N, C-alpha and C positions, 0 to 999 in steps of 0.2 A: 436451510442447512444444506450446505453445499457437499455434495461425496466425490471424491476424489478415488483415482485408481491408478495403478499402473501397469493398464492394458497396453498393447503393441501402439504405441505413439503416434498420433498424425502430428505432420508437420503443419506449424503455426501458420494461422492463414492473415501474414502480415498486413493486407489491405483492408480486411474485417475487422481486425483487432484494431488497428488505427482509426478507421472510421468512427468506432464505438467510444474508443475511447477519449478521440474528439468532441463526441457529441456531450460524454459526460462532463467533460472539463468545462464546458461552454456553459453548464448550468450556474447562474449566479450564485447559491447556495453552495456550490461545492468551493465556485472561485473564492469567496469570502472566507470559507473555512480554511484553504489551503493557503490563502494569504495570512490569514490571523495565528492559525497554528505554525508556519514556518519563520513568521518574523519573532514569536516566542522564541524560536529556537535559535535563531542567526544571531551570530557571535561574531568577533574578530579573529578568532581562533578556527572558525565555520561557517561562513558566511554564508546564506541561503543563496542557491543560485537564481537568477532571473527576480531577484526581489518576493520570490516564495507566489510566483504566477505559473502553476501547475502547469497551463495551457504552453507556455514558453519554455518551460521545462522540458515537457514532453515533444517538443519542437527541435528543444537542444538536442534531446538524448536521438529522435531520428537523423537529425545533421551529423551528431558526431558518428553515424554509425551505429546507433544503438541495435541491438539484436532481440531475438527472442528465441528461446531454446526450452526444450522439455526435458534436458540434462539437468537435473540439481546438482549444485555445487556439494563438495563434502562437508557434512556437517550440517546439511539442511534437513529441515523436518518433511520435507516433500511438497508444500503446497505451492510456495512461491518464495523464490529469492532476489534479492538482487546482487548482482556479480560487477565488480568492478568499480569504476566511477565515470560518470557521463562525461567530463571533459575529456576523459583517455576513451571514450568508448562501452559503455555499460552493455551488460546483458540483461535480461531477465527471465529468470526460470519460473515456468509454469509447469503445472501437472497435467496430467490427460484428465479430462473430466468425464463421469459414468454415462453421461448422457450425450452422444455426438450432436445433435442437435444443439445444444447449448454449449458446445466448446469455444466457441468465438466470445459467448457473454462472460462465460467464466474464465477465459482468459484477457478479457478487457477488466475484469473485476481485480485480477491480479496484476495487472501492469499499475492499474493505478494504486493499489496496496504499496507497490514496490517503487513507484515513482517519489513518494515521500519517503522513503528510507534513503533514495538516492539523490536528493535535493540539497543535499549540506556539499559545497563546493570544493569541500576539501576532504569530507571524509562521511561515512552515512550516519542518517540521523539511525537509532536504535529505537527499538519499540518502546522500552524505557522511555527515554528522551520525548519520542512523540506522546505517548500515552499521559505524560507529567505535565507536556505542554497545551494539551486537549484539557486535561484536568483545570488546570489552571484559568481557563477561558469559562466562567461559570455558565454561561448561555450553550456551552457545546458539554460542559459536565453532564449537565441535566439532562442529553439527550440519550446516555445509556439506558439500554433496557434490561441488561446483566442480571440475572439473581445477585443478593447480596452476596451471597458465598462464593459468587466466581469474582465477582469484582474487588479487583487490588486497593481500591481505596476505600470501600467501605469496610467500617469496624466488624460486621458479620464476616471479611473473606475468610475462607476456609482452607483458603490453599496452603502449602508449605514454601519453603524457600527455594526447593528444587523446580517449582511450578510459578515462580514470577516469571521469567520471559517468557512464556506462554500467558499469562496472566496479563501482562503488560500490553501483548499483543492482541488478545483478546477485546482489551478494553478499547484502545486506539482504533482498531477495525471494527469493532460493532458501531462508534459514532461515524468514522469515516464514510462508512460504506451506508449509514442513512442520509448523508448529503451528499455524496459523490456517487449519484446511482446510473447504473449501466442499464437500461435497457433491455428488458429481455424480448426475446425474438417471438 
């Protein structure tokens, strides 16, 4: 479990984050997961950037002036948030991690999380859209380790309507982080 705090934020280590993200995105299991998931979401209304190749999407994010920030956008839960769109120069908001020695690791995890949202060429993909896309791919749906009471797709899900956004996010990112693993120092 990642623990976040909003202590005095340190400036994101751009190069350190980029190196960790690039390493994770070159992993075959992550690349295949991204391509299959994003292909499921891609539509004529909102085609996926770069054919769902998350490594190329990250490269485009950087080429278009993408930035990392510690300032969350209004309405953010504060862990990580996409801001803007990649074609117009997006930003990714990242929380300050409780252990400064693991800050780059935490930032890289957050960047990958948010890249999935920013992968739509016209608008973000929501947590609900991402979760439903992953759930529709049996080999990935089987990977979740969420307790059934926390799994929005399980008949034993115990959440309420107000919890659905967080439940979709937890489901998607639980599976995504198993396949797009950032190496801890």
